[in-house]
N, C-alpha and C positions, 0 to 999 in steps of 0.2 A: 221317288223314292227308290233306296237299293235293298232289294232282301238275298241275303245268301239262305239256300235250303243247300245243308252239309250233312253226312253221317256223322253220327251220334250213335256208337255202337253198331245196332243190325238197321237201324230206322234212319229216314231222312228227316231232321226237325229245321225248325226255320227259325232265322235270327234278323237283327237289323244290322248293316252296314255302318259301321262307326266311321267318323271323319275325324274322330280324334288323331292325331298323329304326335307322337312324344318323342322328342327330339333334345340332344344337348351333346356337349363335350366331356367325354374322357380320356385321360393319359394313356395313350396309345405309344410306346418307344418303339423308335426309328428303326424298322425292319433291317436286317444285314443287306448288302449289296449284294450279296451272291444271292440271297433268296429273292428280293426283289428281280434281279435277273432271270434265276428262274423261273420265276412267276411269268414275266415276258414272253419267253420263249417257248414254255407251254401254253399260252393265251394264242401265240403267233405260228408256233412252228405243229403242234400236237392238234389244239382246238381250231387252228384256222379262224379265230372271230372275225365276225362281218359285224359292219355296224349294225348295231340293236342286238345281237347276240349277249346272252346271261348264259355262261358256262361254269361248270362246276372244276376245281383244280384237285389237284390230289390236296387232301387235308393231313394226311401222316405223314407226310412228305415234309410240310409244312413244320408241323410239331415237332420235328424230330431235329430241323434245321433252326429252330427260331426259339431258345430259353427262354425268352418272355414272352409266348404263347400265352401262359398261365396268367401271367398279370395281366394279359388285355381281358381275358375271360372275369375274373377277379374285376377289372376296373368298370364292365360293363353291370358284372352283379350288384357293386357300390352304388351305380346307377340306379339301377333297376330298383333297387331296394328303398334308397331317399324318394323316390316314387309313389312308394307303396305295394310295389312286386318284390318281396322279400322269396328267396328260392328262385328267382329269374337269373339266368338262364338255366341253371341247375345242369338235371341230367335230359333239358331238350335235344331233340335232334338238330345238330349242326356240319354245316359244311363251308368250303370255301369257294368263293363264286368269283368268276371276273366275266365286265361286263366293256364293248365298245359303248356305252351308251345304251342306252333300252328304250326299247319302241312304245307308244301307250299302252297298257293291257292291266289285267286284273289277275289275281291266283286262285279266287274265287270256286273255278271250274274243278282245281287239283286241290288247294287247301282250305277248303271254306270251313272246316273247323279248326281253324289255326289262324293268329297274329306272327307276325313277322317281327324279330330283333335281330338288327342289323349293325354290324361297326364296321366303318369303313377302315381303310389300313394304308390307302394310298393316298400322295400329296394332293392337294388342292391344283385340279387341273382345267379350273374354270368353267365347272358341271355343276348343274343342281339337279337334286331328286324334288322333281316336279308331282305335285297330286292336286290336279285341275278342278278338281268338284269341290275337294275339300279345303283346298286354298292357301295351300300350303306348299312353299319352294324351298327348300334347305340347301344350301353352299356343301357341296362335298369336300369336304378336306381329311386327313389322317385323324382321327378319334371322333368323327361326327357319327354317333349311336340312335338310331331311330327304330321306335315301336310305332307299327303298323297294324291296321285290318288287311288282310291277305285279300278283300274284295272291294277294296279302296282302287279305283282305278290310278297308276301313278306311271313317270319315266324319268328316264337319265336324260336329259337336254342340254346344250350350251347357255350357261348361264344368262339370263334374262328373255331367252330365247321364245316362241309363243308357238312350236313344236318341234318334231322332230324330221330331221334331214338328215339322209343316210351321209351327203358330202360333209358334213359336220365332222365325219369322224374317219375320214379317210386314211391309208394305209400310212401316210405321211406325217399323219399328227400323233402325238405323243396323250393318246385320251382314256388309254385302258384304267379299269378301277377296279380294283382286290377290294371285296369284301369276306367278313363271315355274317354267315344268317344262321338263325337258331329258328324250330318250329314251337311255337307258344300254344297248347291248346286253349283254345277259346273259351271252352266250358269252365276253364278255372276260373274260380269266385274272384279274386284278385285279377285277372286278364279282362273278365267281362266287366268287371268295376270300373277299370283303368282309362278301357277303352268306350263306357256307356252303352255297353250293347245290351238291347231289349230282345229275348230268348221266344219262339213261339208265337211269333207276331202274325202269320198263317200257316195254323196246322193241314187246313183243308184242303191245301195245294200240296203241300209235304208229303201227305199220304197217297198223293197220286203219282208221285217222281219216284223214279228208282236209277237218280245218278245226281251227285252234284252240280249246281245251277247256279247262276246268279242274273235274278229278274228286276228288270226297270220299270217302275210302277204298272208292276200287274203284268207283265208280258217279258218273255225271254229278248233280252237286246244283245247288241255288237260295239264294238269301241273302235274305233278309227285310230290304227296305230300311229298313222303320223300328226292328226289334229289332236286326239284326245277326246273327240266327239265320240257320243252316243249315235246307233243308230239302231232303226224297227229291225228286228227279222220275219221277212217276207214267208 
């Protein structure tokens, strides 16, 4: 069992980590060729993306160069509303990200108080968003939308592969994915209900902690970035 200890105002609060992954397809217009070229140039030259890296791209420039950006946001909002999440993504913090695959990881130590809402903008390159413990594997293509708990381990790996290998994302391969990501407050009633999160499941430990953490079966643990398996912390 995974437990997230996260900041709620000025106190650490505990909660369950949801294995619910909401996914679907929304209508995303094809980005202009010059914008795609700009993303690729930024990822390769300025960011120097290596296999497994996930880094931010300039969002303001994309918004200025892509008239259909607001259409993408509205498509996500309509999809989320149909799932019982009115007002999502709304005014939530948003970023434009790029990755060359992604090693198995969770974001519970930095974003424990959040869920992520991702919209993928890149064509199908034979990659999956894999949640090994939640049991979900989602093919990534333009228009793939996903909402999930930040504490749930995940990775971007080749379709049907059993783990992350850097060789699968060499510089000679076209495997960069670009996506928008919004931070949704996990304490929002609709978000918590949609992801079936239970709060204050371990208040005693919460009182003893001074930073956000993710525990497995009552103890800290680390995640193997290549296999996605948990390891005990010595």
